LOBASE-266168 format. One record per atom (N, C-alpha, C): residue number from 1; residue in one letter; atom name; x, y negated, z negated. Coordinates in steps of 0.2 Angstrom, whole numbers, plus 2048, in hexadecimal, padded with zeros to 3 digits. Layout:
(NUM; 'A'; 'CA'; (X; Y; Z))
...
END
This chain:
(1; 'M'; 'N'; (C5C; 62E; 18C))
(1; 'M'; 'CA'; (C63; 633; 18D))
(1; 'M'; 'C'; (C61; 63C; 18A))
(2; 'T'; 'N'; (C61; 63F; 190))
(2; 'T'; 'CA'; (C5D; 646; 18D))
(2; 'T'; 'C'; (C65; 64B; 18C))
(3; 'T'; 'N'; (C64; 64F; 188))
(3; 'T'; 'CA'; (C69; 650; 185))
(3; 'T'; 'C'; (C68; 658; 189))
(4; 'A'; 'N'; (C6B; 65E; 188))
(4; 'A'; 'CA'; (C6D; 665; 189))
(4; 'A'; 'C'; (C69; 667; 185))
(5; 'A'; 'N'; (C69; 666; 17E))
(5; 'A'; 'CA'; (C65; 667; 179))
(5; 'A'; 'C'; (C5D; 667; 176))
(6; 'T'; 'N'; (C5C; 661; 17B))
(6; 'T'; 'CA'; (C55; 660; 17A))
(6; 'T'; 'C'; (C53; 663; 182))
(7; 'T'; 'N'; (C54; 665; 187))
(7; 'T'; 'CA'; (C52; 667; 18D))
(7; 'T'; 'C'; (C54; 66E; 18D))
(8; 'D'; 'N'; (C57; 671; 18C))
(8; 'D'; 'CA'; (C58; 679; 18B))
(8; 'D'; 'C'; (C54; 67C; 184))
(9; 'P'; 'N'; (C4E; 67E; 188))
(9; 'P'; 'CA'; (C4A; 683; 182))
(9; 'P'; 'C'; (C4E; 688; 17E))
(10; 'D'; 'N'; (C52; 68B; 180))
(10; 'D'; 'CA'; (C55; 690; 17C))
(10; 'D'; 'C'; (C5B; 68E; 176))
(11; 'R'; 'N'; (C5C; 68A; 17A))
(11; 'R'; 'CA'; (C62; 684; 175))
(11; 'R'; 'C'; (C5C; 681; 170))
(12; 'A'; 'N'; (C56; 680; 170))
(12; 'A'; 'CA'; (C52; 67D; 16B))
(12; 'A'; 'C'; (C50; 683; 165))
(13; 'R'; 'N'; (C4E; 686; 169))
(13; 'R'; 'CA'; (C4C; 68E; 165))
(13; 'R'; 'C'; (C53; 68F; 160))
(14; 'Q'; 'N'; (C5B; 690; 163))
(14; 'Q'; 'CA'; (C5E; 691; 15F))
(14; 'Q'; 'C'; (C5F; 68C; 158))
(15; 'L'; 'N'; (C5E; 685; 15B))
(15; 'L'; 'CA'; (C5F; 681; 155))
(15; 'L'; 'C'; (C57; 682; 14E))
(16; 'E'; 'N'; (C51; 681; 154))
(16; 'E'; 'CA'; (C4D; 685; 14E))
(16; 'E'; 'C'; (C4F; 68A; 14A))
(17; 'A'; 'N'; (C51; 68E; 14C))
(17; 'A'; 'CA'; (C52; 695; 14A))
(17; 'A'; 'C'; (C58; 694; 143))
(18; 'V'; 'N'; (C5E; 68F; 142))
(18; 'V'; 'CA'; (C63; 68C; 140))
(18; 'V'; 'C'; (C5F; 689; 13A))
(19; 'L'; 'N'; (C5A; 684; 13D))
(19; 'L'; 'CA'; (C58; 680; 137))
(19; 'L'; 'C'; (C54; 684; 132))
(20; 'D'; 'N'; (C50; 689; 136))
(20; 'D'; 'CA'; (C4B; 68E; 131))
(20; 'D'; 'C'; (C4F; 691; 12D))
(21; 'A'; 'N'; (C55; 694; 130))
(21; 'A'; 'CA'; (C5B; 697; 12A))
(21; 'A'; 'C'; (C5F; 693; 126))
(22; 'A'; 'N'; (C5D; 68C; 126))
(22; 'A'; 'CA'; (C62; 688; 122))
(22; 'A'; 'C'; (C5C; 686; 11C))
(23; 'L'; 'N'; (C56; 687; 11E))
(23; 'L'; 'CA'; (C51; 684; 11C))
(23; 'L'; 'C'; (C50; 68B; 116))
(24; 'N'; 'N'; (C52; 693; 117))
(24; 'N'; 'CA'; (C4F; 697; 114))
(24; 'N'; 'C'; (C56; 695; 10D))
(25; 'V'; 'N'; (C5C; 695; 113))
(25; 'V'; 'CA'; (C60; 697; 10D))
(25; 'V'; 'C'; (C60; 691; 107))
(26; 'L'; 'N'; (C60; 68A; 109))
(26; 'L'; 'CA'; (C5E; 685; 104))
(26; 'L'; 'C'; (C57; 685; 0FE))
(27; 'G'; 'N'; (C53; 68B; 103))
(27; 'G'; 'CA'; (C4E; 68D; 0FE))
(27; 'G'; 'C'; (C4E; 691; 0F8))
(28; 'A'; 'N'; (C54; 696; 0FB))
(28; 'A'; 'CA'; (C56; 69C; 0F8))
(28; 'A'; 'C'; (C5A; 69B; 0F1))
(29; 'R'; 'N'; (C5E; 697; 0F3))
(29; 'R'; 'CA'; (C63; 691; 0EE))
(29; 'R'; 'C'; (C5F; 68E; 0E9))
(30; 'C'; 'N'; (C5A; 68A; 0EB))
(30; 'C'; 'CA'; (C58; 686; 0E6))
(30; 'C'; 'C'; (C52; 68D; 0E1))
(31; 'D'; 'N'; (C52; 692; 0E4))
(31; 'D'; 'CA'; (C4F; 697; 0DD))
(31; 'D'; 'C'; (C53; 69B; 0DC))
(32; 'R'; 'N'; (C58; 698; 0DC))
(32; 'R'; 'CA'; (C5F; 69D; 0DB))
(32; 'R'; 'C'; (C5E; 6A5; 0DC))
(33; 'M'; 'N'; (C5D; 6A4; 0E3))
(33; 'M'; 'CA'; (C5D; 6AD; 0E6))
(33; 'M'; 'C'; (C5F; 6AA; 0ED))
(34; 'L'; 'N'; (C65; 6AD; 0EE))
(34; 'L'; 'CA'; (C69; 6AB; 0F5))
(34; 'L'; 'C'; (C6C; 6B3; 0F6))
(35; 'G'; 'N'; (C68; 6B8; 0FA))
(35; 'G'; 'CA'; (C6E; 6C0; 0FB))
(35; 'G'; 'C'; (C6F; 6C0; 101))
(36; 'L'; 'N'; (C72; 6C7; 104))
(36; 'L'; 'CA'; (C73; 6C6; 10B))
(36; 'L'; 'C'; (C6E; 6C6; 110))
(37; 'D'; 'N'; (C69; 6C8; 10F))
(37; 'D'; 'CA'; (C64; 6C4; 113))
(37; 'D'; 'C'; (C65; 6BD; 115))
(38; 'E'; 'N'; (C64; 6B9; 112))
(38; 'E'; 'CA'; (C63; 6B4; 113))
(38; 'E'; 'C'; (C6C; 6B1; 118))
(39; 'W'; 'N'; (C70; 6B3; 114))
(39; 'W'; 'CA'; (C77; 6B2; 118))
(39; 'W'; 'C'; (C77; 6B5; 11E))
(40; 'T'; 'N'; (C74; 6BC; 11E))
(40; 'T'; 'CA'; (C75; 6BF; 126))
(40; 'T'; 'C'; (C71; 6B9; 12C))
(41; 'A'; 'N'; (C6B; 6B9; 129))
(41; 'A'; 'CA'; (C65; 6B6; 12C))
(41; 'A'; 'C'; (C69; 6AE; 12F))
(42; 'L'; 'N'; (C6B; 6AA; 12B))
(42; 'L'; 'CA'; (C6F; 6A5; 12C))
(42; 'L'; 'C'; (C75; 6A7; 132))
(43; 'A'; 'N'; (C7A; 6AC; 12E))
(43; 'A'; 'CA'; (C80; 6AD; 134))
(43; 'A'; 'C'; (C7E; 6AF; 139))
(44; 'R'; 'N'; (C79; 6B2; 13B))
(44; 'R'; 'CA'; (C75; 6B4; 141))
(44; 'R'; 'C'; (C73; 6AE; 145))
(45; 'T'; 'N'; (C70; 6AA; 142))
(45; 'T'; 'CA'; (C70; 6A3; 146))
(45; 'T'; 'C'; (C73; 69F; 148))
(46; 'V'; 'N'; (C77; 69F; 144))
(46; 'V'; 'CA'; (C7F; 69A; 146))
(46; 'V'; 'C'; (C82; 6A0; 14C))
(47; 'A'; 'N'; (C83; 6A4; 149))
(47; 'A'; 'CA'; (C86; 6A9; 150))
(47; 'A'; 'C'; (C83; 6A8; 157))
(48; 'A'; 'N'; (C7D; 6A8; 156))
(48; 'A'; 'CA'; (C79; 6A8; 15D))
(48; 'A'; 'C'; (C79; 6A2; 162))
(49; 'C'; 'N'; (C7B; 69C; 15D))
(49; 'C'; 'CA'; (C7C; 695; 160))
(49; 'C'; 'C'; (C83; 695; 160))
(50; 'Q'; 'N'; (C88; 698; 15F))
(50; 'Q'; 'CA'; (C8F; 699; 15F))
(50; 'Q'; 'C'; (C90; 69C; 164))
(51; 'G'; 'N'; (C8D; 6A1; 166))
(51; 'G'; 'CA'; (C8F; 6A6; 16C))
(51; 'G'; 'C'; (C92; 6AC; 168))
(52; 'Q'; 'N'; (C93; 6AD; 162))
(52; 'Q'; 'CA'; (C97; 6B0; 15D))
(52; 'Q'; 'C'; (C92; 6B6; 15C))
(53; 'K'; 'N'; (C97; 6BB; 158))
(53; 'K'; 'CA'; (C93; 6C0; 155))
(53; 'K'; 'C'; (C90; 6BE; 14C))
(54; 'T'; 'N'; (C8C; 6C1; 14B))
(54; 'T'; 'CA'; (C8B; 6BE; 145))
(54; 'T'; 'C'; (C8F; 6C1; 13F))
(55; 'A'; 'N'; (C93; 6C7; 141))
(55; 'A'; 'CA'; (C99; 6CC; 13D))
(55; 'A'; 'C'; (C9C; 6C4; 139))
(56; 'S'; 'N'; (CA0; 6C1; 13F))
(56; 'S'; 'CA'; (CA4; 6BC; 13F))
(56; 'S'; 'C'; (CA4; 6B6; 13A))
(57; 'Y'; 'N'; (C9D; 6B6; 136))
(57; 'Y'; 'CA'; (C9B; 6B3; 133))
(57; 'Y'; 'C'; (C99; 6B4; 12A))
(58; 'L'; 'N'; (C9C; 6BA; 12A))
(58; 'L'; 'CA'; (C9B; 6C0; 124))
(58; 'L'; 'C'; (CA0; 6C0; 120))
(59; 'T'; 'N'; (CA1; 6C1; 11B))
(59; 'T'; 'CA'; (CA7; 6C4; 119))
(59; 'T'; 'C'; (CA7; 6CB; 11A))
(60; 'E'; 'N'; (CAE; 6CF; 118))
(60; 'E'; 'CA'; (CAD; 6D7; 118))
(60; 'E'; 'C'; (CAA; 6DA; 112))
(61; 'D'; 'N'; (CA6; 6D7; 10C))
(61; 'D'; 'CA'; (CA3; 6DA; 107))
(61; 'D'; 'C'; (C9D; 6D9; 10A))
(62; 'D'; 'N'; (C9A; 6D5; 110))
(62; 'D'; 'CA'; (C94; 6D3; 110))
(62; 'D'; 'C'; (C92; 6D9; 115))
(63; 'L'; 'N'; (C99; 6DC; 11A))
(63; 'L'; 'CA'; (C99; 6DE; 121))
(63; 'L'; 'C'; (C97; 6E6; 11B))
(64; 'Y'; 'N'; (C9A; 6E7; 116))
(64; 'Y'; 'CA'; (C9A; 6F0; 115))
(64; 'Y'; 'C'; (C93; 6F0; 110))
(65; 'A'; 'N'; (C91; 6EA; 10E))
(65; 'A'; 'CA'; (C8C; 6EA; 10B))
(65; 'A'; 'C'; (C84; 6EA; 110))
(66; 'I'; 'N'; (C85; 6E8; 115))
(66; 'I'; 'CA'; (C7F; 6EB; 11B))
(66; 'I'; 'C'; (C80; 6F1; 11F))
(67; 'A'; 'N'; (C87; 6F2; 11D))
(67; 'A'; 'CA'; (C89; 6F9; 121))
(67; 'A'; 'C'; (C85; 6FF; 11B))
(68; 'A'; 'N'; (C86; 6FE; 116))
(68; 'A'; 'CA'; (C82; 702; 10F))
(68; 'A'; 'C'; (C7B; 700; 110))
(69; 'R'; 'N'; (C78; 6FD; 112))
(69; 'R'; 'CA'; (C72; 6FE; 111))
(69; 'R'; 'C'; (C6E; 6FC; 116))
(70; 'E'; 'N'; (C64; 6FD; 117))
(70; 'E'; 'CA'; (C63; 6FC; 11E))
(70; 'E'; 'C'; (C61; 6F5; 120))
(71; 'V'; 'N'; (C64; 6F2; 124))
(71; 'V'; 'CA'; (C63; 6EA; 126))
(71; 'V'; 'C'; (C64; 6E9; 12D))
(72; 'A'; 'N'; (C5E; 6E6; 12F))
(72; 'A'; 'CA'; (C5E; 6E6; 135))
(72; 'A'; 'C'; (C65; 6E2; 139))
(73; 'W'; 'N'; (C67; 6E7; 13E))
(73; 'W'; 'CA'; (C6F; 6E5; 13F))
(73; 'W'; 'C'; (C70; 6E9; 146))
(74; 'S'; 'N'; (C72; 6E3; 14C))
(74; 'S'; 'CA'; (C73; 6E6; 152))
(74; 'S'; 'C'; (C7C; 6E5; 153))
(75; 'E'; 'N'; (C7F; 6EC; 156))
(75; 'E'; 'CA'; (C86; 6EA; 157))
(75; 'E'; 'C'; (C87; 6E5; 15B))
(76; 'A'; 'N'; (C82; 6E6; 15F))
(76; 'A'; 'CA'; (C83; 6E4; 166))
(76; 'A'; 'C'; (C85; 6DD; 165))
(77; 'T'; 'N'; (C7E; 6DA; 162))
(77; 'T'; 'CA'; (C7F; 6D2; 161))
(77; 'T'; 'C'; (C82; 6CF; 159))
(78; 'D'; 'N'; (C82; 6D3; 154))
(78; 'D'; 'CA'; (C83; 6D1; 14E))
(78; 'D'; 'C'; (C8C; 6D4; 14D))
(79; 'G'; 'N'; (C8F; 6D9; 150))
(79; 'G'; 'CA'; (C94; 6DA; 150))
(79; 'G'; 'C'; (C95; 6E2; 14D))
(80; 'P'; 'N'; (C9C; 6E3; 14B))
(80; 'P'; 'CA'; (C9A; 6EB; 147))
(80; 'P'; 'C'; (C9C; 6E8; 140))
(81; 'V'; 'N'; (C9A; 6EE; 13E))
(81; 'V'; 'CA'; (C99; 6EE; 135))
(81; 'V'; 'C'; (C9D; 6F5; 132))
(82; 'P'; 'N'; (CA1; 6F6; 12D))
(82; 'P'; 'CA'; (CA5; 6FC; 12E))
(82; 'P'; 'C'; (CA3; 700; 12C))
(83; 'R'; 'N'; (CA5; 706; 12F))
(83; 'R'; 'CA'; (CA2; 70E; 12C))
(83; 'R'; 'C'; (CA1; 70F; 128))
(84; 'L'; 'N'; (C9D; 712; 124))
(84; 'L'; 'CA'; (C9E; 714; 11D))
(84; 'L'; 'C'; (C9F; 71B; 11C))
(85; 'E'; 'N'; (CA4; 71E; 118))
(85; 'E'; 'CA'; (CA6; 726; 118))
(85; 'E'; 'C'; (CA1; 728; 113))
(86; 'E'; 'N'; (C9E; 72F; 116))
(86; 'E'; 'CA'; (C98; 732; 112))
(86; 'E'; 'C'; (C9C; 738; 10F))
END
């Protein structure tokens, strides 16, 4: 029996990205180093698989931290981040 996940190359790429991100998170945990970059990578890949925005899987504190520093972020695909007052 063939499932959509095994026949759809985009879905297979998404699942591979989720696995890669999960492995990175587990590795970071083992090294006692788990930061915003790892959480964002995992949130981004899970969001892509779920048809959601990355921001919906992050905390408000995470979003403020992303807004405060230069992180690769696309509001179109990742969602909005809070605007910081200058």
